[in-house]
N, C-alpha and C positions, 0 to 999 in steps of 0.2 A: 365125321369127327365133330365133337361138341365145341361150343364157343370156348369152353374152359381149356380145351386142348389144342387150340390153334391160334395163331396170330390173328388179330382183328382184320376183317376184310372191309375195305372202303367201298361203299356202294354208290358213291357220287352225290348222295344227298347231303344237305347242310342244315345246320341249326344255328339260331342266333340267340345269344343271351345278353342281358344287361349287366354291366358292372359299374362301379362307382366312377370310373373314368371314361366310360363309353361302351357302345355295343360291340360285341365280338362274334365272329362267325366261325363255328367249328364244323366238324364232319360227323356224319352218322356212320359208324363203323360196326357192322354186325348189330349187336344188341345194345350198343352204348353210343352216347354222344361224346366225342373226343375234342378237346380244346387244347392246343399246344402253343407254347411260347407266349403266354399271357404276361404282360409286364405288371409286376407288383411293386416295382421301384424304378426310379429314373436311372439312366446310365450313370455309372460311377467313374467314368473317364474324366481326365483333366482335373477340374476344381473339386470334383466329388471323390477323388481318390483318397482312401484312408479315412474318410469321414462317414458318419452314420447315413443310412439310406434315407432318401426322400421319396415321396410319392411321385408316380409318373404324371406327366402332363395329360390332361383329358384330351380326347380327340372327338372329332365329329364324324358322322357317317358310321359305317360298320367296318371294323378292323378284322382282317383275316387272322385266325388263330389256328393255322393248319400245319405249321412247321415248328419243330423243337427249337427253343432258343439256344444261344451259344453257351458253352461252358465257360467257367472262369479260367483265365490264363493259369497254366500249371506246367510242372515238369512231369514227364511220362512216368507211369506206375511200373512196379516190378511184379505185378500179379502174374500167375501162371497163364500161359496162352489160352488155356481152356476157359478162363474167366475173361481174359482180355478180348476174346472173340465177341463178347457182348458189347464192346465199346464201339460206337459209330466213329468213322473216320473224321467226321466233321468236328469232333471234340479237339482235334489237334489245332484247330483255328480258334483258340479261346479269345474271349473279348471281355473288356470291363463293362460292357453293356450286357450283363449276365443275369440280372434280377428278373427272371421269368419263371413261371410255373406252368404245370400241365394239369388238366382235369379230365377224368373219365367218370361218367355218370350214366346210370340206366335211364334216367329221365330228368327233364328240367323242372319237373314239379315233384312235390312230395317232401319228406323230411327224413333223410337217411343219415346213418352214422357217417362221419367223415374220417378218412385215414390219410394223414399227411406224412409222406415219406421223405426222409433225409438220407442222402446217399453216403456210401463209404468212400474210403480213400484218405483216412485220417482227416486232418483239417487242411490238407495240402493238395489233394488231387481228386479225380472222379467228377461225375456229373449225374444229373437226373435223366440223362439221355440214353443210358445203356438199355439195350433191348430187354434184359431181364426185369427191368423196372416198369415195363409197359403195364399200365393199370387196367387195361380193358377186360381181361379175363377175371381178375379179382372183383372188379365192379359188377360185371354181368352176372357172375355166378352167385355172389354173396349179397347183392343188392346194397352196395355201399358206394360212396363217392370217394374216389382215390385221387389224391393230389401229390405230385412230385415236384421238387423244388431245386432250382439252381441258385447258387449264391457265391459270394466271394470266398476265395481260398488262399492259403499260404500267406505271403507277404501282403497281398491285397486285402485280406480279411483280418489279419492278426498282428500286423506290425504295430507295436505299442508306442505311440508318439505323444501321449498325454502329458508326459513330463519333460519333453524336449522341444515341442513346437509352439509353446506359448498359448495364448487364448484361442487362436484359430484352430488349434489341434487339441484343445482340452478334452474333446469327446472322441478323439481318435484312439479308441480302445474297443476291442472285441466287435468290430463292425461286421465281421462275418456272422457272428451270433446275432447281432442286431438285424441283419438281413432275415434270419429265420423268424425273429419276432415280427418283422414287417410282413412276412409271408402269412403268419398266423393272424395278423390284423386284417390282411386281405381276405382270408377265409372267413373271419368274423363278419366282415362287412358285405361279402359278396356270395358266399356259398349257397344261400337260400335260392339264388337265381339258377343254381345248378342241381336243385333237388336235395341239397344237403342241410343238415341240422347244425347250426353254429354252436348250439348248446351241447353237442355230443361229438367232440373232436378228439381223436387219438393221434398222437405223434409216434412214429416208429422209424427205426433206422438200424443199419447194420455196420459194424466196425466203427469207423469215424462217425457214422450216422448214429450209432448207439451212444457214442460220446457226446454228440450234439444233443440228443434226447436227454441224457443225464444232466448236461449243463443247463439246458432250458428249465429243468426242474428246480434249479437254484437261482434263476434270474427273476427279479421282481417284475420286470417289464413283461414277462411271459405269463405271469400268474393270471389264471382265469381264461386264458386263450386256448387251453387244452384241458382234457378231463381224464385221459388215460395215457399211459406211456409204455412203449415196448422197446427194449434195448437188446439187440441181437449181436453177440460177439463184440461188444464195445461198451466201454464204461468211462467215467470221468470222476475219479476219486478226488484228485487235486487239480488246481489250476496253477498257472505260472505266477510266482510272486512278482510284484511290480518292479522291484529293483533288478531282478534277473531279466525281466522283459525289457527294461530300459537299457541294460547292458547289451542285450541282443540287438536292439535297434541301433545302438551306437556302433556295434561291430559291423552290422550290415551297412550302415552309412559309410564307415571307414573303408569298407571293401569297394565302395563306389567312389571313393576319393572325396567324401563329404565330411564336414565337421558337424557336430551335434546341433549347431544353430542354423544349419542349411536345409531344414526340412522342406521348405518350399521347392528346392531343386528336385526333390524326389517326385513331385507331382508333374514335372516336365519330362521325365525320362521315359523312353519307350518301354513297354511291358517286358519285352524280351531281355532288356538290359537288367531289369530288376530280377527276373527269374534266374538269370545267369549268376547273379550275386548271392542268391539264396544258399547255394552249395557251401557247406562249411559252417554256416551259422543257422541252418534250417531249424534245428531243435529249439532255438530260442524265439522263433518267429511264427510257429504254426500251431499254437495252442491257445485256448482262452486264458485270459489274465485275470487274477483276483485283484481287480482294480478298486474294490470298495464301493463301487457305484453300480455298474451294470452287472457285475458278479461280486457280491459283497463278501462271500466266503468260499472256501473250497467246497465244491458241490457235494461230495459224499465223505468228507473227512473233517472231524472224527466221527460224525454221525450223518445220517441221511438228512436232506434239507427239510426243515419244518415248513418252509414255504409251500411245498407240494405234498404235505403229509397226507392229504385226503385223496391223492391221485393214485389209483391202482397201478401196479407195475407188473409187466410180464418180461422176464429176462432169462437169458441162457446163452449157451455156446455150443460149438461143435467139438467132436471128440479129438480130432487131430488138426486143430487150427493152424499149426505151424507149417503145414505142407502147402502153404499158399503162394510162396514166391519162387522165382526162378533159380535161387541159389541153393535150394534143398537138394541133397544127394540121397538117392534111394538104394545105395549098395547094401547088401545084407550085412548084419553085424553078428559076430560071434560074441560069446560071453565076455571075453576080455575087452573087446572094443566097446560094448555096451557099458561095462563098468568104468572104463576110462572116460567115456564121454560124459556120463552122469557125474562122476567125481569132479571133472574139470568144469563142467557147465554150472554145477550147483555149489562148487567150492567145498566139497565134502572130503573127509578122510576116507581111507579104504573101507573101514568097518561100517561107517555111516552109509556109504554108497551101496555096499552089499545089503545092508538092512532095508534100505528103501527099495532097491530092485527086488529083493525077496518078497516084500509086501505086494508089489505089483504082479509079480509072477504067480503068486498064490491066488490072487483075485482074478487073474486073466490067464488061465492055464493054456488056452488055445492061441494066445497072441505070440507072434514072432518077436524076436529081440528088436527088430526095427519098429514093429508096431509099438512095443513098450517104450522105445525111445521117443517116438513122436507123441505118444500119450503123456508121458512124464514131462516132456518138454512143454507141451501145451498146458499141463496142470500147474506148472511153475512159472508160466508166462502171464503177462497182464491180460491176455485174452480171457483166461479162465479166472485168475485170482481177482481181477477187477470186477467181473460180473458176479462172482461168488460173494465178494465183500459187499457189493451194492445190495445184493439180495439179503444178506445178513443184516445190514444196517437199516434197510427199509423195513424189513419185518420187525426189527426191534422197536420201531416207532409205534407199531400196533394201531395205526390210524386207518390204513387201507390195505387190502390184500395184495400179496406178492405171489406170482405164479412163476415157478422156475422150470426150465427145461434143459435137456441134454440131447443134442442131435447126434445120432450114432450111425446113421445110414452111410454106407461107403459107396462112392461113385465107381462105376465100372470103367470109366474112361482111362486112358493111358494104362491099360492092363491092371487097373485098380490101385496103382501106386499112390495116387493122391489121397486115397482113403476119404475121411470125412473132413475135407479141407475148408478153410476160411472162405466164406461166400456161398458155400454149397447149399445152404438152407434157403437162400433167397428165392430161387425159382419155384420152390414148393409153396412158399407163402403167397407168392403172386400168381399161382396157377400157370406158370410159364415154363413147365418142364419140356414142352415141345419147342418153344422159342429158344430154350437154353440147352439143346441137346449136346452142345460142345462141352457142357459141364456135367450133365447127368446121364448122358447116353440115351439109349432108345428102348430100354426094357419096360415091359408093361407094369412092373412094380412101382414105377414112378407115380402113376395116377392115383392109386389109393392113398399113398402118403401125402400127395399134394392136396387131396380132398380133405384129409384129416387136419393138416396143418393150416391151410387157408381157412377152413371152417372154424378152427380154434381162434385164429387171429381176428376173424370177423366177429365171432361171438364175443370176444373180449372187447372189441371196439363198440359193439352194440350195448353191452351191459356191464362191462368190468369183470366178467366171468367167462373164461374160455371154454367151458364145458359144452359139448353137444353130443348127440346120440351116437356119433361115429367113433368116439374115443372112450377109453376107460375114465372113471371118475377122477378128476384132477383136483386135488385139494390144495388150498393155499399153502405156501411155504412158511414154515415157522422155524425158529432157531432150534426147537426141540425135535420136531418130527422130520423136518427138511424134505417135505414132499416134492418130488421131481417127476416130470413127464419125460420119458425116454422115447425119442422119435426114431423109429426104425420100421422095417417091414411089419414087425410085430410091435406095436406101441405098448409101453408098460408104464403104469404109475407106481413109483417106488419111493419108499421113505429112505432117505439118506443112502443113495446108491454109492457103492465103492467107499464105504465108510472108513475102512482100515487105511485106504490110500489117503483119504482126507486127513485123518489123524496123524499119519506119518508125515505128510507135508507140513502140517501145523508144527510138528516137532522140529522139522528142518528149519522152518521160518523162525521159530523161537530161538533156535541155536544161532542162526545167521544174524539175528538182531543183537545178540550179546557182544 
């Protein structure tokens, strides 16, 4: 079994690399050097809570970098168990000392493309520690340096206190995003010691990670720290307005029995108490804020950010994103039930619901009613509409290429019920289809698709163009031709796939806006 098809094997050897804060010792695992739990920022506990990250204190001697660092404190996710099987049990013991990253590299010398991964989970949950994010196989097969990052989440990363806490908290805004900037500064300053090229950095992420990538594209502090961007099933059209974020902070404090002028008391409370208080006001606490400073404008609204106009973007989504959580029901639907659900979910009258369903049935004659419901629900969700809109607006700038994809491969697990669910594309990009058998099953067709996708992601990281000899010619996306790569057992490059469905959705959105 090849390196790309198996989890890395530790052979007992170690390697030492220099960083700006001291020497670290990693492990040689198969064909890569692996360094885990490298601090890129100091602990954010106590006086550092809610404030921008600061650099870690230097150390003497050689520090072991053999174990993954802790996740940020968080509330458990509602992902399907097939995805949750990838989460290590240690993530349940989150810590505010979470500013750590991991590096996998084929060699400590050389000058390779660097791929920096930001995990999913919205801005509230998840970590870089999940098994499917292991960077060993991608680094070994594609000759790239892979970096995965832990950072502050939920209230610890996004509680907006800049207008409540006086001078001390004037910069208590978007600190979870500032952690990501700090991780990129670490890459700039240190990645040469790991065989990476600081002048060729790609940021990529899925779901919330795609939102983080999109937000970084609009942050002045991140400009120049990355050179390409990949957003998978995640976007960030708008941020939270300051007044709404302030109201959210006040509501959160009130739930803890605090007045707006008692911000200092928040720094003294146990993390578990803060997590318990998130419920009920979470929506106002777990997204980047358009504060006019760290994030001057909405990231992709009304246009793509000029700040990153010259950064190529690769973006896309999976066919049935909405089958990702434990609340989904998989009972068959007859025509009446499909009509009822679409009418109610999209607030349509009977005639409009029938017209929309008719378009989808015509374009997908072999799909069941339940298939159609999941596809239509995905198409009208933020998972699809957000990435579609970002692609449109980025292409409209005309300054750098956009490459768009549509992931259509259906997983065989759970008798195929989950279809092409949210997170399913990650193991293919990372060449971790064996590590992630809980998600993708054990069929041989996994390997050719992983080869094609990881090859495209790495080619894009290397040059800004995802084409390689293993896939059809993938043209840049434009508003007119709308070139899209469809990932499946048979990969296809198609202009404006499912065009009639797109036009019908646009008609629905226009009517909804009236």
